[in-house]
N, C-alpha and C positions, 0 to 999 in steps of 0.2 A: 669666364669660367662657367661650367654647366650649373644649372640650377639644382640646389640640394633637394634630395627627395624627402618628402614628409613621411611621418609614420603611417598615415592612412594610405598613401600611395604605395609604400612598401608592402603593406598588408594586402592591398588589391592585386599587386603583381604576384605575390606568393599564392593567393587564392586562385588566380587564373592559371598559374603553373600547375597547381595541384589538380584542378579540374581537367586540364589537358592530359596529365598523366592518368587520371581515372578513365577518361574516354579512350586513351590508347590501350589501357589494361583490359577494358571491356571487349575491345576488338581482338585482343590476343589472349584468349582463354587457353589454359593448359588442356591438352587433349584428354588427359585422364579425368579432368573435372568438368568436361563438357556434358550437358544433359543428354545428348544423343549417345554418349559413351558411358553413361552412368551404370552402376551395378543394380541389377534387378533380380528378385527372387520370385519364381513362378508361384501363383496361388494354388495351383493344382498339384504339380509334381515336386514343389519345394526345392527346385534346383536353381542355383545362382548362375546368372548369365548377364549379357549385355542388355541394355534397354531395347526392347523389341515390341512390335505391335502384337506378334503372336509368339508363343513360347517355341524355342528352337527344338525342344525335345518332345513335347506333347501337343503342340499347335493350339493351345488354349488361349483365349483372350483374357487379358488381365482386367481385374475389377477397377483399378485406379491407373489408367494409362498416364504416362509422363510425356509432356511435350518435349520434342527433340530440340527445340530452339530456345524457349524461355524456361523450361523445366518445371512448370506448374502442373498440378494435378486437379485444380479446381478453378473455374472461371468465376470471378467475383463481380463481373460486369461493372467495373468502376469507370471504364472509358467506353467510348462508342467505336472501339476498334473491332469488335466482333462482327463476323460476317453474318452469323445467325443471331438475331436479336432475342434476348431472353430477359426482358426488363423485370427487375425485382426478384429474379430466381437465380440461385447459384447452380451452375451446371457442372456435373462430374461424370466420370465414366465415358461412354461413347457419345454422350450428348455434348462433350467438350471438344472432341477431336474433329479435324476437318480433312486430313489427308494422311498418307503414309509416304515417307521419304523412300525413294528408290535406292539411295546409297547406303544409308544407315539402318534401314528397315525399322524405323521407329515412328510413333504417332506424332503428328504435328497438330497443335490446337487450332480452333477456328478463328484465331486472331488474324486480322488482315496483314499485319506486319510479319508474323511468323510464316504465313502461307506464301507470301510474295518474296521473302528473302532467304528462307532456310535452304531451299534447293540450290541456290547459287553459292552460298557460303558454307555448305555442309563440310565439316573437316574430314569426313570419311569418304569423300568423293572417289579418290583413287587409293583407298586404304587396302593395300595388298601386302601381306607379310613378306619381307625380304628373304626370309629363310625358307619357309614352306610354300610360299606363293599362294596362300589362301586368302580369299576376300572375306567380307563381312557375312556373305550369304553361305559360306562354306564351313563355318565353325561357329560355335555358340558363345565363345569368350569375348572379352573386351579387346580393344586395339590400343596399343601403346606406341610411343615414339622413342627411338634410341637416343640416349643422352649425348652421343658423340657424332654419329653420322645422320641423325634425325630421320632415319627411315622408319617405315611402319613395321611393327612387330605384333604378333599374336601373344596371347598369354602363355602358350607353351614354350615359345622360343625367346622370350624377352631376356631372361637372365643369361642363358647360354650365349646369345649373340653379343650382349654387352660385355661379357667376360673376355671375348676374343675379338672385339671390334678394333682395338688399338694395335693392330699387327700390320706392318707394312708389307707390300707385295715385292719387297726387295731384301737383299741380304745386308745392305748398309743404309746409312741415313744420308747418302749423297743425293744431290739433285738429279732428276731423271733426264735433264738436258745437258748437264755438264758435270764436272768432277768435284764441284764445291759442296760444302755441307749444306743440306737443305734446312732452312730456318722456318719454313712454313709447310704445314702438313695438311693435306686434304684427307679427311676420314672417310669419304665416299670412294675416291679413287685409290686410297691407300698408297699415296705417293708424296714425296717431299719435293719442295721447290726452293731455290735460292731467291735472293732479293731481286735479281734481274729477270729471271724467268717466270716469276710469279705474276708479273705484269702482263695483262692481256689487252688486246685491242677490241676483243668482242665483248667481254664482260667488264664493265666500268666499276671502279671502287667507290663505294659511298663514303661520305665524310664521317670520320669517327669510327669506322669499322675496319675489320681486317680485310686484306685484298681477296677477291674471289679466286677460285681455282681456275686456271686457264683451260682445263679440260671440260669440267662439268658446270662451272659457275657457282658451286657451293662455297660458302664462306670458309676460308682456311683458318687455322689456329697455329699459334706458336708451338714449335716442336718441344721447346724446353718446358712449356706449361703442361704437356701431356705425358702420360706414362706409356710412350710408344715403345714397341719392340719390333725387331726385324724377323723375317722368315728364316728359319734354320733348316737346312737339308743335310741329312746324315745318310748317305748312301754312296756306293761306287768308290771312286778313288779318294773321296774326302775322308774316309775312315782310316786311311793309311797315315803313316808318320810323315813329317815334313822332309826328313833326310832320306827319302826313298829313292831307289835307283830305277832305271828304266823309264818308260813313257809316262811321265807325270804320276808315278807312284802306283801304277796298276800292278806291277810285280808284287809289291807288298800286299796289295789288296787280295790277289789270288792266293798268295802264300798264307795269309791270315785266314782266308776262307777254307783252304785245305786243312790247316791245322785245327780249325774249329770243328770240321767234320770228323777228323781223326779222333779228336778229344771226345766228341759226342759218342762215337762208336765204342771207345774204351770205357766211357761211363756206363753205356748200356750193358757191356759185358760184366762190369763190376756189380751193377744192380742185379743182373741175372744170377750171378754167383751168390749174392747175398740172399736173394729169394729162395734159392735151392737150399742154402744152409738153414734158413728159418724153417722151411718145410720139414727137413730132417729132424730138427730139434723138436718140432711139434709132434712128429710121429713117435719119437722117443718118449716124450712126456705122456702121450696117450697110452703107450704100453706100460709105463711105470705106474700110471694111475689105475689101470686094470689090475695089476699085481697087488697094489696096496688094498684095493677093494676086496679081493679074494682073501687076503690075510686077515682083515678085520672081521669078515664073516666067519672065518674059521675060529677066531678068538671067542666071539659071542655066541657060537652055536650051542655050547654046553650050558649056557646060563638059563636058569628057570626062574621067572618072576611070578609064577602062579597065575591065578585068573585075573586078568586085567581087561580094560576096555579095548585095548589093541588086539587082544585075542578073541574078541567078540563076546565078552562077558559083561553083564550089567548087574547092578545091585538088585534091580527089581526082578531079575530072573532067578533069584535064589529059590530053591525048593522049600515049600512050607513043611515043617515037622508035624 
């Protein structure tokens, strides 16, 4: 029989597992929480934007630059990692920075680890919006990743793209290679695959994960777990009824088109007649209003109210006796 584990051994194994998870989580930081993609407000123009070495709008340098790798704004000199030695002095501002990243356009501090590793692992290396095809240097906003297809998105297109991302490029949920129901969906290719055709000889499936897409290699997801919808096309013969005669319902389509045109012409004639009737009523009302005004002036023409303010008389203009 295997030897029974003691309490201290169980605690040590749990501690090692937690440390392993912490190290893995440090390597996989969310794109929105990464220091090179942090939100920054310019000191001069007060405009909010992505963390940059220079303001995107006014090109001014910030007073407290943020390191794109470690996220610090002040170097405390607690270790000997600094390339520029400053013993006993805290460095801030431009005294703390050592380089500018070409990908994320943000400052990198003068730490040896940040300078040597950030350019290789910068998360915004190929950050180009999938919708508008703008990179970091072409707009001032932050960069986000789609929750479904994991493509890069700018601040202007992130909500619109994610609202329409789960739409297949087909009219059914069938597999693209056969006629069976697709149980695995690739949100980058917008296609479904069955259990047989999702297997690929090029992209290998990792243990404990969903099979990769045989086209692009992106990890697929279960179709039943997603809110997928199909593409709908409403034009041509598809607008006709199912019991249509002729070549696949084209007769019904042309008939409905001609009737709709005739109905539009009839509606336009009715609207024209209504407009003419309204114009005639307005003319009659104007003539009646003029007659009523003349009648009222004739009634009050013989009325004498004496000396009033309206007749140009004021009390201070009375003649003195």
